[in-house]
KOLLUMLUM-218010 format. One line per 8 residues: number of its first residue (from 1); for each residue x, y, z of N, C-alpha, C. Coordinates in pm, whole numbers. Example, Ala and Ser with C-alpha at 12.3 -4.5 7.8 and 13.67 -1.06 7.14 Angstrom:
2
1) 1319/-569/780/1230/-450/780/1320/-330/780 ~ 1285/-225/708/1367/-106/714/1290/3/787
***
This chain:
408
1) -331/-10737/-10324/-451/-10682/-10270/-412/-10548/-10217 ~ -492/-10457/-10246/-459/-10322/-10206/-498/-10303/-10062 ~ -415/-10223/-9990/-447/-10200/-9850/-570/-10110/-9840 ~ -637/-10135/-9737/-758/-10053/-9723/-721/-9907/-9702 ~ -791/-9820/-9755/-768/-9675/-9743/-869/-9614/-9649 ~ -820/-9512/-9584/-905/-9440/-9484/-968/-9321/-9553 ~ -1092/-9327/-9559/-1165/-9221/-9628/-1217/-9121/-9523 ~ -1178/-8997/-9536/-1222/-8892/-9442/-1343/-8821/-9497
9) -1443/-8819/-9417/-1566/-8752/-9456/-1575/-8616/-9381 ~ -1603/-8523/-9460/-1619/-8391/-9391/-1732/-8390/-9290 ~ -1698/-8331/-9172/-1797/-8330/-9061/-1872/-8199/-9061 ~ -1991/-8211/-9051/-2079/-8093/-9055/-2090/-8035/-8913 ~ -2043/-7911/-8908/-2046/-7846/-8776/-2181/-7782/-8753 ~ -2227/-7800/-8633/-2356/-7743/-8594/-2333/-7617/-8506 ~ -2393/-7517/-8547/-2384/-7390/-8468/-2481/-7393/-8353 ~ -2423/-7363/-8236/-2507/-7360/-8115/-2576/-7225/-8100
17) -2685/-7226/-8060/-2754/-7095/-8037/-2690/-7019/-7921 ~ -2664/-6883/-7944/-2602/-6799/-7840/-2699/-6777/-7724 ~ -2643/-6797/-7610/-2734/-6779/-7493/-2775/-6633/-7475 ~ -2886/-6602/-7422/-2939/-6465/-7398/-2895/-6413/-7260 ~ -2812/-6305/-7266/-2756/-6250/-7139/-2811/-6111/-7118 ~ -2912/-6097/-7044/-2971/-5963/-7021/-2885/-5872/-6933 ~ -2797/-5922/-6851/-2719/-5836/-6762/-2616/-5757/-6839 ~ -2577/-5796/-6954/-2481/-5721/-7032/-2539/-5589/-7076
25) -2663/-5587/-7109/-2729/-5462/-7150/-2735/-5361/-7036 ~ -2763/-5410/-6916/-2770/-5320/-6799/-2633/-5259/-6768 ~ -2526/-5340/-6782/-2391/-5289/-6756/-2354/-5183/-6856 ~ -2387/-5207/-6978/-2354/-5107/-7081/-2428/-4977/-7058 ~ -2553/-4988/-7014/-2633/-4867/-6987/-2574/-4785/-6872 ~ -2530/-4849/-6763/-2470/-4779/-6649/-2340/-4713/-6689 ~ -2260/-4780/-6771/-2133/-4722/-6816/-2158/-4597/-6897 ~ -2262/-4603/-6982/-2294/-4483/-7062/-2336/-4365/-6973
33) -2415/-4393/-6870/-2458/-4286/-6779/-2339/-4228/-6703 ~ -2246/-4311/-6660/-2128/-4261/-6588/-2044/-4173/-6675 ~ -2028/-4212/-6802/-1947/-4131/-6894/-2014/-3997/-6918 ~ -2146/-4001/-6928/-2219/-3873/-6950/-2206/-3782/-6829 ~ -2218/-3835/-6706/-2202/-3752/-6585/-2063/-3695/-6573 ~ -1961/-3772/-6605/-1824/-3723/-6598/-1802/-3610/-6696 ~ -1863/-3624/-6812/-1850/-3517/-6912/-1913/-3388/-6864 ~ -2027/-3398/-6794/-2095/-3277/-6742/-2008/-3210/-6637
41) -1949/-3290/-6546/-1866/-3234/-6440/-1744/-3166/-6497 ~ -1681/-3226/-6594/-1563/-3167/-6654/-1594/-3038/-6727 ~ -1709/-3035/-6793/-1748/-2911/-6862/-1776/-2798/-6764 ~ -1839/-2831/-6646/-1865/-2726/-6545/-1736/-2675/-6484 ~ -1641/-2764/-6455/-1513/-2722/-6401/-1438/-2637/-6500 ~ -1446/-2671/-6625/-1378/-2592/-6728/-1440/-2454/-6741 ~ -1570/-2447/-6721/-1637/-2315/-6729/-1599/-2227/-6612 ~ -1576/-2284/-6488/-1540/-2204/-6370/-1393/-2168/-6368
49) -1311/-2239/-6436/-1167/-2211/-6435/-1141/-2081/-6507 ~ -1045/-1992/-6457/-1017/-1867/-6525/-959/-1893/-6662 ~ -992/-1801/-6748/-944/-1817/-6886/-793/-1806/-6891 ~ -736/-1893/-6961/-589/-1894/-6974/-545/-1775/-7055 ~ -435/-1711/-7017/-389/-1596/-7094/-350/-1638/-7235 ~ -369/-1545/-7326/-336/-1581/-7466/-188/-1611/-7478 ~ -159/-1704/-7565/-17/-1741/-7580/63/-1624/-7631 ~ 178/-1613/-7578/266/-1505/-7620/309/-1526/-7763
57) 333/-1414/-7828/375/-1422/-7969/510/-1489/-7978 ~ 522/-1579/-8071/652/-1650/-8083/759/-1554/-8122 ~ 866/-1565/-8050/980/-1478/-8078/1060/-1534/-8194 ~ 1121/-1444/-8260/1202/-1487/-8375/1321/-1567/-8328 ~ 1338/-1678/-8392/1448/-1766/-8354/1574/-1724/-8429 ~ 1679/-1734/-8357/1808/-1707/-8420/1843/-1818/-8516 ~ 1929/-1792/-8610/1960/-1896/-8709/2014/-2022/-8648 ~ 2081/-2008/-8532/2137/-2130/-8475/2043/-2202/-8384
65) 1918/-2152/-8369/1820/-2218/-8281/1714/-2283/-8368 ~ 1752/-2366/-8449/1662/-2442/-8536/1633/-2574/-8470 ~ 1523/-2636/-8511/1494/-2766/-8453/1604/-2866/-8474 ~ 1686/-2839/-8575/1792/-2935/-8601/1908/-2920/-8504 ~ 1908/-2808/-8421/2022/-2785/-8333/2017/-2869/-8208 ~ 1911/-2943/-8192/1906/-3038/-8081/1840/-2982/-7957 ~ 1743/-2895/-7961/1674/-2846/-7841/1554/-2762/-7879 ~ 1460/-2750/-7790/1342/-2669/-7821/1376/-2522/-7819
73) 1294/-2447/-7883/1314/-2301/-7885/1279/-2241/-7750 ~ 1356/-2143/-7702/1338/-2078/-7572/1273/-1944/-7593 ~ 1168/-1914/-7507/1098/-1785/-7515/1167/-1685/-7426 ~ 1238/-1587/-7481/1309/-1484/-7406/1233/-1353/-7405 ~ 1103/-1357/-7420/1023/-1234/-7423/1006/-1173/-7286 ~ 953/-1052/-7279/934/-985/-7149/830/-1054/-7064 ~ 845/-1038/-6925/750/-1097/-6831/631/-1003/-6819 ~ 515/-1058/-6834/393/-978/-6829/337/-985/-6688
81) 327/-867/-6617/269/-859/-6482/124/-818/-6496 ~ 33/-895/-6441/-110/-858/-6457/-140/-727/-6387 ~ -223/-650/-6446/-261/-519/-6393/-360/-535/-6280 ~ -346/-446/-6177/-439/-452/-6062/-577/-412/-6105 ~ -671/-476/-6043/-810/-438/-6072/-840/-304/-6008 ~ -909/-222/-6084/-943/-88/-6033/-1049/-92/-5925 ~ -1121/-203/-5917/-1229/-212/-5819/-1178/-237/-5677 ~ -1049/-278/-5660/-996/-305/-5526/-981/-174/-5449
89) -1028/-173/-5321/-1019/-55/-5237/-877/-41/-5181 ~ -825/83/-5173/-689/100/-5119/-684/66/-4971 ~ -574/9/-4927/-557/-29/-4787/-541/97/-4700 ~ -593/93/-4577/-576/210/-4489/-430/230/-4454 ~ -390/355/-4433/-248/381/-4401/-212/321/-4265 ~ -91/275/-4251/-43/216/-4125/-32/324/-4018 ~ -69/290/-3893/-60/390/-3786/85/428/-3759 ~ 103/554/-3728/238/602/-3701/289/544/-3570
97) 405/487/-3570/463/428/-3450/520/537/-3360 ~ 505/519/-3227/561/622/-3137/712/628/-3148 ~ 762/746/-3125/906/764/-3133/979/690/-3023 ~ 917/686/-2902/979/619/-2788/882/515/-2735 ~ 927/394/-2718/843/287/-2668/884/252/-2526 ~ 785/238/-2436/812/194/-2299/818/42/-2295 ~ 889/-15/-2202/896/-161/-2192/757/-221/-2170 ~ 730/-327/-2243/603/-401/-2232/482/-313/-2264
105) 504/-206/-2336/392/-121/-2374/328/-46/-2260 ~ 395/-34/-2145/336/33/-2029/352/184/-2041 ~ 262/254/-1969/263/400/-1969/320/449/-1837 ~ 416/537/-1844/479/589/-1724/458/740/-1718 ~ 454/791/-1594/442/934/-1573/554/979/-1481 ~ 593/1101/-1496/702/1158/-1415/643/1247/-1309 ~ 676/1221/-1182/628/1301/-1071/747/1347/-988 ~ 751/1474/-963/857/1532/-880/800/1556/-741
113) 854/1486/-642/806/1496/-505/887/1603/-433 ~ 827/1719/-415/893/1828/-344/849/1822/-198 ~ 940/1802/-102/900/1789/38/841/1920/91 ~ 745/1904/180/680/2017/246/681/1991/395 ~ 730/2087/471/742/2072/616/632/2155/682 ~ 556/2089/769/456/2157/853/512/2167/995 ~ 516/2288/1046/579/2313/1175/482/2386/1266 ~ 450/2323/1379/364/2385/1479/451/2469/1573
121) 415/2595/1588/491/2688/1672/394/2757/1766 ~ 430/2758/1892/351/2826/1994/435/2938/2054 ~ 378/3058/2061/446/3175/2119/365/3219/2240 ~ 425/3211/2358/355/3244/2482/444/3337/2566 ~ 378/3418/2647/450/3507/2739/499/3427/2858 ~ 621/3459/2903/678/3384/3015/606/3412/3146 ~ 549/3530/3161/490/3568/3289/360/3494/3315 ~ 267/3499/3220/136/3437/3242/104/3326/3141
129) 201/3292/3059/185/3185/2958/67/3212/2865 ~ 44/3336/2836/-64/3374/2745/-16/3364/2600 ~ -103/3314/2514/-70/3300/2373/-59/3438/2308 ~ 41/3456/2222/64/3584/2155/9/3574/2013 ~ -101/3643/1983/-157/3638/1849/-102/3751/1761 ~ -146/3755/1635/-117/3866/1545/16/3863/1475 ~ 91/3752/1483/220/3745/1415/200/3709/1268 ~ 286/3765/1181/280/3741/1038/395/3650/995
137) 391/3613/867/496/3523/816/634/3589/821 ~ 638/3723/807/766/3791/813/827/3796/951 ~ 750/3763/1054/802/3763/1190/869/3632/1229 ~ 858/3530/1143/915/3400/1175/1040/3376/1089 ~ 1150/3355/1157/1275/3317/1090/1302/3171/1125 ~ 1295/3085/1021/1314/2941/1041/1451/2903/987 ~ 1530/2840/1072/1663/2792/1034/1663/2640/1037 ~ 1700/2580/926/1712/2434/919/1858/2400/897
145) 1918/2337/998/2062/2309/996/2142/2437/972 ~ 2092/2547/1030/2161/2674/1019/2134/2751/892 ~ 2054/2698/800/2024/2765/672/1884/2823/681 ~ 1870/2950/643/1741/3017/648/1644/2957/545 ~ 1520/2939/586/1417/2883/500/1308/2989/475 ~ 1251/2983/357/1144/3075/322/1011/3018/369 ~ 942/3091/457/813/3047/510/706/3082/409 ~ 632/2981/365/528/3003/263/398/3053/324
153) 348/2984/427/219/3021/487/229/3016/638 ~ 149/3100/702/137/3103/848/-10/3120/882 ~ -62/3033/966/-201/3048/1009/-215/2993/1150 ~ -318/3041/1218/-346/2997/1355/-446/2883/1350 ~ -415/2776/1420/-503/2659/1422/-575/2653/1556 ~ -703/2631/1550/-787/2610/1669/-881/2494/1638 ~ -830/2376/1657/-905/2256/1621/-913/2163/1742 ~ -1009/2069/1740/-1014/1968/1848/-885/1887/1852
161) -856/1832/1965/-731/1759/1984/-756/1609/1984 ~ -651/1536/1951/-648/1391/1962/-531/1357/2054 ~ -562/1306/2171/-459/1291/2274/-469/1154/2342 ~ -354/1113/2397/-345/991/2478/-299/1030/2617 ~ -374/988/2716/-333/1006/2855/-254/881/2896 ~ -122/896/2910/-35/785/2948/0/803/3095 ~ -57/717/3179/-50/735/3323/36/626/3387 ~ 124/668/3478/202/573/3557/116/527/3674
169) 85/396/3677/0/341/3782/69/217/3838 ~ 157/241/3938/236/134/3999/230/147/4150 ~ 260/35/4215/252/30/4361/380/86/4422 ~ 399/217/4409/517/282/4466/482/359/4594 ~ 393/454/4579/357/539/4693/215/590/4671 ~ 142/598/4779/6/649/4769/8/796/4726 ~ 106/871/4767/113/1013/4730/136/1029/4579 ~ 219/943/4524/243/949/4380/117/914/4303
177) 47/810/4348/-78/770/4281/-182/881/4292 ~ -187/945/4408/-284/1053/4427/-252/1173/4336 ~ -123/1203/4320/-85/1310/4228/-128/1277/4085 ~ -110/1151/4047/-148/1110/3912/-299/1122/3892 ~ -376/1080/3991/-522/1088/3979/-567/1234/3971 ~ -510/1320/4054/-550/1461/4051/-514/1525/3916 ~ -398/1492/3864/-357/1550/3736/-445/1500/3621 ~ -477/1371/3619/-561/1317/3512/-702/1373/3518
185) -755/1392/3640/-889/1450/3653/-888/1596/3608 ~ -780/1668/3638/-771/1807/3595/-767/1817/3442 ~ -694/1728/3378/-692/1729/3231/-828/1688/3175 ~ -892/1592/3239/-1025/1551/3195/-1124/1668/3199 ~ -1111/1753/3301/-1202/1868/3311/-1178/1974/3206 ~ -1060/1973/3141/-1029/2075/3040/-1066/2031/2899 ~ -1121/1911/2884/-1153/1861/2750/-1274/1931/2693 ~ -1274/1943/2560/-1387/1998/2486/-1471/1884/2428
193) -1596/1911/2390/-1683/1802/2342/-1628/1729/2220 ~ -1553/1796/2134/-1505/1732/2011/-1366/1671/2025 ~ -1309/1670/2145/-1176/1613/2166/-1186/1460/2176 ~ -1091/1394/2115/-1083/1248/2123/-963/1210/2209 ~ -989/1128/2312/-887/1094/2411/-889/943/2436 ~ -770/886/2448/-754/747/2490/-679/745/2623 ~ -705/644/2704/-645/633/2837/-563/504/2843 ~ -434/518/2878/-344/403/2892/-267/417/3023
201) -238/306/3084/-156/305/3206/-38/210/3184 ~ 63/224/3268/178/135/3258/236/111/3396 ~ 282/-9/3415/366/-47/3528/476/-135/3469 ~ 466/-267/3491/559/-358/3424/515/-381/3279 ~ 388/-355/3251/332/-369/3118/246/-247/3087 ~ 200/-241/2962/112/-132/2919/-30/-184/2911 ~ -125/-105/2960/-266/-144/2962/-349/-33/2897 ~ -439/-72/2809/-530/22/2744/-664/16/2817
209) -698/127/2884/-825/131/2957/-940/172/2866 ~ -917/262/2774/-1022/303/2679/-955/352/2552 ~ -1015/318/2440/-964/363/2310/-1010/506/2286 ~ -971/562/2171/-1004/700/2142/-1155/719/2139 ~ -1202/815/2215/-1344/845/2222/-1364/989/2267 ~ -1478/1044/2230/-1517/1177/2280/-1628/1168/2382 ~ -1653/1045/2429/-1754/1023/2532/-1687/1040/2669 ~ -1720/1148/2736/-1656/1177/2865/-1692/1074/2971
217) -1806/1012/2960/-1844/912/3059/-1750/792/3054 ~ -1714/749/2934/-1621/636/2921/-1485/673/2978 ~ -1440/796/2950/-1310/839/3004/-1314/845/3155 ~ -1424/896/3211/-1436/905/3357/-1436/767/3421 ~ -1504/671/3359/-1505/535/3413/-1366/472/3410 ~ -1289/503/3307/-1153/450/3300/-1067/506/3413 ~ -1080/636/3439/-1001/697/3546/-1045/648/3684 ~ -1174/625/3702/-1224/577/3832/-1184/433/3860
225) -1145/358/3756/-1106/218/3776/-964/205/3833 ~ -892/315/3844/-755/310/3895/-757/311/4047 ~ -769/192/4105/-780/180/4250/-662/105/4311 ~ -636/-17/4265/-531/-99/4325/-427/-134/4218 ~ -307/-81/4229/-204/-113/4131/-152/-255/4151 ~ -90/-308/4043/-42/-445/4049/106/-455/4081 ~ 189/-399/3997/335/-409/4014/391/-276/4060 ~ 511/-283/4117/579/-161/4161/679/-111/4057
233) 708/-193/3955/803/-152/3851/735/-60/3751 ~ 814/28/3690/763/124/3592/853/122/3469 ~ 803/61/3362/876/54/3235/828/168/3145 ~ 875/289/3177/827/407/3107/874/410/2961 ~ 998/372/2933/1048/376/2796/967/284/2703 ~ 942/162/2751/864/69/2670/722/120/2648 ~ 662/177/2750/525/226/2738/517/345/2643 ~ 611/438/2654/609/554/2565/640/514/2421
241) 729/419/2403/760/371/2268/637/308/2203 ~ 566/225/2278/445/162/2226/338/266/2194 ~ 326/367/2279/227/472/2255/260/551/2128 ~ 387/585/2111/428/655/1989/402/570/1865 ~ 425/441/1876/400/353/1763/252/348/1729 ~ 166/352/1829/22/347/1804/-29/478/1741 ~ 13/590/1794/-40/718/1744/19/754/1609 ~ 132/695/1571/191/726/1440/103/676/1326
249) 11/585/1354/-79/534/1250/-201/624/1231 ~ -213/727/1313/-327/818/1305/-283/944/1231 ~ -364/988/1137/-330/1107/1061/-354/1233/1145 ~ -281/1339/1112/-299/1467/1179/-211/1482/1302 ~ -231/1591/1372/-154/1623/1492/-206/1543/1611 ~ -114/1482/1687/-149/1405/1805/-72/1456/1926 ~ -127/1430/2045/-66/1475/2169/-62/1360/2269 ~ 45/1356/2347/59/1257/2453/76/1334/2584
257) -14/1307/2679/-6/1366/2812/53/1259/2904 ~ 182/1270/2930/252/1171/3011/255/1220/3156 ~ 190/1144/3244/181/1179/3386/248/1067/3466 ~ 360/1099/3534/431/998/3611/556/1056/3673 ~ 627/970/3742/750/1013/3810/867/1030/3714 ~ 861/966/3598/973/970/3504/1074/860/3528 ~ 1052/777/3628/1147/668/3657/1124/551/3561 ~ 1232/484/3527/1224/363/3445/1307/256/3513
265) 1248/136/3527/1315/31/3602/1364/-83/3512 ~ 1273/-149/3440/1311/-269/3367/1271/-264/3219 ~ 1277/-148/3158/1243/-140/3016/1347/-211/2930 ~ 1302/-269/2821/1393/-333/2727/1470/-229/2645 ~ 1410/-112/2630/1472/-6/2550/1559/82/2637 ~ 1658/142/2574/1744/237/2644/1696/380/2616 ~ 1753/476/2686/1716/616/2666/1754/663/2525 ~ 1866/618/2473/1906/659/2338/1806/611/2234
273) 1760/487/2246/1661/436/2152/1528/510/2167 ~ 1498/548/2290/1374/622/2313/1381/760/2247 ~ 1493/828/2259/1508/959/2197/1507/947/2044 ~ 1566/840/1991/1563/820/1846/1421/795/1797 ~ 1341/726/1875/1201/702/1837/1122/832/1837 ~ 1148/918/1934/1078/1047/1939/1114/1131/1817 ~ 1240/1131/1779/1281/1208/1662/1217/1155/1534 ~ 1200/1024/1526/1148/962/1404/997/964/1394
281) 927/1011/1498/781/1012/1496/733/1154/1471 ~ 676/1183/1353/632/1320/1324/493/1347/1380 ~ 460/1478/1388/325/1525/1423/279/1475/1560 ~ 372/1463/1654/337/1423/1790/403/1520/1886 ~ 323/1575/1978/373/1665/2083/349/1600/2218 ~ 451/1600/2302/444/1535/2433/442/1644/2541 ~ 345/1635/2630/338/1719/2750/355/1627/2870 ~ 435/1670/2966/464/1585/3082/424/1656/3211
289) 369/1578/3302/336/1623/3438/409/1531/3535 ~ 510/1584/3605/586/1504/3700/512/1489/3832 ~ 508/1367/3882/443/1339/4010/549/1313/4117 ~ 508/1328/4243/599/1302/4355/692/1417/4387 ~ 662/1538/4338/751/1652/4365/749/1689/4513 ~ 631/1685/4575/621/1722/4717/698/1624/4805 ~ 688/1495/4778/761/1396/4857/911/1417/4842 ~ 955/1450/4725/1098/1473/4704/1145/1597/4779
297) 1060/1702/4783/1098/1823/4855/1103/1796/5005 ~ 1011/1717/5054/1009/1688/5197/1128/1602/5239 ~ 1174/1515/5150/1286/1429/5184/1415/1472/5120 ~ 1420/1599/5076/1541/1647/5007/1658/1653/5104 ~ 1774/1643/5050/1893/1644/5133/2009/1579/5063 ~ 1988/1552/4931/2096/1492/4855/2086/1342/4855 ~ 2190/1279/4811/2193/1134/4807/2142/1079/4674 ~ 2140/944/4668/2100/876/4546/1953/900/4512
305) 1870/910/4613/1727/931/4587/1706/1065/4517 ~ 1773/1167/4565/1761/1298/4502/1814/1294/4359 ~ 1922/1223/4339/1980/1213/4206/1885/1142/4110 ~ 1824/1034/4154/1730/960/4069/1610/1046/4032 ~ 1560/1122/4127/1444/1207/4099/1480/1315/3996 ~ 1593/1380/4014/1632/1484/3920/1655/1426/3780 ~ 1713/1307/3774/1734/1244/3644/1601/1211/3578 ~ 1505/1161/3656/1374/1128/3600/1303/1253/3551
313) 1307/1362/3627/1242/1487/3583/1310/1545/3460 ~ 1440/1528/3451/1512/1576/3333/1472/1498/3207 ~ 1446/1370/3223/1399/1290/3109/1263/1338/3061 ~ 1174/1369/3154/1041/1418/3114/1052/1552/3041 ~ 1138/1641/3090/1155/1770/3024/1215/1753/2885 ~ 1304/1656/2870/1365/1631/2738/1260/1583/2638 ~ 1175/1490/2680/1070/1442/2591/980/1556/2543 ~ 946/1646/2636/857/1757/2601/926/1858/2509
321) 1049/1895/2543/1117/1999/2464/1150/1951/2323 ~ 1177/1823/2305/1208/1771/2172/1089/1779/2078 ~ 970/1771/2131/850/1770/2047/774/1902/2050 ~ 827/2005/2117/758/2133/2126/650/2138/2232 ~ 659/2052/2333/561/2050/2441/611/2122/2565 ~ 534/2110/2670/566/2173/2798/580/2066/2906 ~ 658/2097/3010/678/2004/3120/655/2078/3252 ~ 582/2012/3342/548/2071/3472/576/1970/3582
329) 613/2022/3698/632/1939/3818/565/2010/3936 ~ 432/2001/3944/361/2077/4048/384/2018/4187 ~ 400/2108/4283/413/2063/4422/277/2038/4486 ~ 179/2119/4447/48/2111/4511/-59/2090/4404 ~ -169/2037/4450/-280/2009/4361/-337/2138/4301 ~ -329/2247/4373/-384/2373/4325/-312/2427/4202 ~ -194/2377/4173/-122/2423/4055/-171/2357/3926 ~ -242/2246/3937/-278/2169/3818/-372/2245/3723
337) -475/2314/3772/-561/2386/3676/-484/2485/3591 ~ -390/2557/3653/-312/2653/3575/-219/2583/3477 ~ -162/2470/3519/-73/2395/3429/-150/2345/3306 ~ -266/2289/3326/-343/2237/3211/-406/2351/3130 ~ -426/2465/3192/-471/2581/3113/-361/2622/3015 ~ -236/2617/3059/-125/2648/2969/-114/2542/2858 ~ -135/2417/2896/-131/2312/2795/-240/2332/2692 ~ -361/2360/2738/-471/2383/2644/-446/2506/2558
345) -392/2609/2620/-362/2730/2544/-258/2703/2437 ~ -161/2617/2469/-58/2584/2372/-110/2491/2263 ~ -198/2398/2303/-250/2303/2204/-350/2368/2110 ~ -441/2443/2165/-554/2493/2085/-522/2623/2013 ~ -415/2690/2047/-376/2813/1980/-230/2800/1938 ~ -210/2765/1814/-75/2747/1761/-65/2809/1622 ~ 56/2845/1589/85/2889/1452/131/2766/1373 ~ 69/2747/1259/109/2639/1169/188/2699/1054
353) 319/2670/1051/408/2721/947/435/2612/844 ~ 438/2650/719/472/2556/612/585/2617/529 ~ 681/2533/494/791/2577/408/848/2457/334 ~ 914/2486/223/980/2383/144/1131/2394/170 ~ 1190/2293/229/1332/2304/268/1422/2318/146 ~ 1528/2392/164/1627/2407/57/1701/2276/32 ~ 1714/2195/134/1774/2063/120/1663/1964/87 ~ 1643/1936/-41/1532/1849/-84/1571/1703/-95
361) 1688/1666/-46/1732/1527/-57/1651/1438/38 ~ 1601/1327/-15/1528/1229/66/1627/1123/115 ~ 1705/1161/215/1810/1073/265/1785/1023/406 ~ 1669/1060/465/1636/1013/599/1717/1076/710 ~ 1791/1180/682/1874/1244/784/1789/1330/877 ~ 1844/1358/994/1774/1441/1092/1812/1586/1069 ~ 1710/1673/1053/1732/1815/1026/1699/1895/1153 ~ 1794/1969/1201/1774/2054/1319/1699/2181/1279
369) 1600/2219/1361/1517/2336/1333/1527/2433/1450 ~ 1535/2560/1417/1532/2667/1517/1443/2779/1463 ~ 1349/2825/1547/1254/2930/1508/1283/3054/1593 ~ 1300/3167/1524/1329/3294/1590/1227/3398/1541 ~ 1181/3483/1634/1091/3592/1597/1174/3716/1564 ~ 1143/3777/1450/1217/3897/1406/1116/4005/1367 ~ 1165/4129/1364/1081/4240/1319/1098/4261/1169 ~ 1045/4374/1120/1051/4400/976/1193/4420/925
377) 1285/4458/1012/1424/4480/972/1512/4359/994 ~ 1450/4247/1037/1527/4126/1060/1595/4119/1194 ~ 1566/4213/1284/1623/4212/1418/1532/4133/1512 ~ 1586/4082/1624/1502/4008/1720/1381/4091/1762 ~ 1265/4028/1762/1140/4097/1793/1133/4132/1941 ~ 1098/4256/1969/1083/4303/2106/934/4321/2137 ~ 891/4272/2255/752/4285/2298/748/4371/2423 ~ 641/4446/2437/623/4533/2554/475/4539/2589
385) 446/4567/2715/307/4579/2758/257/4721/2732 ~ 138/4752/2782/78/4882/2757/161/4997/2816 ~ 237/4970/2917/320/5072/2981/459/5082/2917 ~ 482/5002/2816/612/5002/2751/715/4918/2819 ~ 674/4838/2915/768/4751/2985/795/4628/2900 ~ 923/4591/2880/954/4474/2797/894/4346/2855 ~ 848/4263/2765/791/4133/2802/877/4021/2744 ~ 904/3925/2828/977/3808/2780/878/3703/2729
393) 920/3636/2626/833/3535/2564/916/3412/2527 ~ 844/3306/2498/908/3180/2459/848/3132/2328 ~ 933/3083/2241/890/3021/2114/905/2870/2130 ~ 794/2801/2123/792/2656/2148/768/2585/2016 ~ 861/2503/1976/851/2424/1853/943/2304/1867 ~ 915/2201/1789/1003/2084/1794/1138/2119/1737 ~ 1241/2050/1784/1378/2088/1749/1428/2026/1620 ~ 1346/1949/1550/1390/1892/1424/1294/1787/1373
401) 1331/1727/1260/1250/1623/1201/1340/1534/1116 ~ 1289/1417/1083/1361/1324/997/1311/1339/853 ~ 1404/1358/760/1367/1366/620/1315/1231/572 ~ 1236/1236/466/1182/1112/411/1292/1031/344 ~ 1264/901/332/1352/813/257/1299/797/115 ~ 1380/755/20/1331/743/-119/1215/650/-135 ~ 1200/548/-48/1092/450/-63/963/498/-2 ~ 963/607/72/842/653/139/753/727/40
***
């Protein structure tokens, strides 16, 4: 019996219908739009890009530079530099640099400071202390440290004064206080309307009764207030030093009318420092009126009291002579009007001399000055009255000045 055989029948395959996918069409459409937009952008960028230079002509290759030699051909042609456009404007020329440059670009100027000395000179007759007018520049011989100086200008000044009345007001003696009051009142009576005066007193301390003013009523009230002194000590050096320090801040010529005995008891400063301060203070003239002369004459007879008085009067005369001022020691009240008339004559009628010193060094040294009157031939000037009688005269000027320092 034959074994059963397996008969294979061909199977009929059925094709399934393809599903409908609408989203595929939309994706294809978006991709096409993106490709089209990219093409537009690339074409616009290509249009804006500068045209590429034409390719250089191929250079002839040497026989050994064939493609078979194992390397690409090298272009050894000349380098082409593009030509400048003619439309470009030329650059402005660079500014010329200075030959010399200052540090940090700063500007400096050169100034030569030539010193100029102003010298007040008073010429008065010894007999009546009358001012001598009419002198010319050729009549003044100025010696600075013994060297002759050329006087540039000479003129007479008649201007209002600026003065300080420095009064000793201490409980020493009624006669001394009375002398001081009489002298200050006499000076007050000689003032002009345009004069500016300050009133200061000193005993153990310095007191300012009135500042600079041209109001005579204020000055009179200050003088009338001097009734009862406080201390008996008199610190004259300290008071004068302070006064010089105050007036040195005022421009122009200043005057100090020092009225007192000249005694100093407990000052912190010494006489040497006081004299150095006077030398270092320019444009200040000191006039002194010594008080107590009558009491000293009545009690004269030598001894320590006489010595102290003479020393005090000598100090007052030194202060005046160093600054070109005058010093008086009246015995009686009747002498005061004449004394202050001489002071006014000296203050209000002066020769102002100007010269440039031959020693122009700004070293702060003290320069000694001496003024001599000469005639046209350079000989000492002789004066005579209407009868031909010789007249003696005095030339009053400060004895020196301090040169400036480099920092001034």
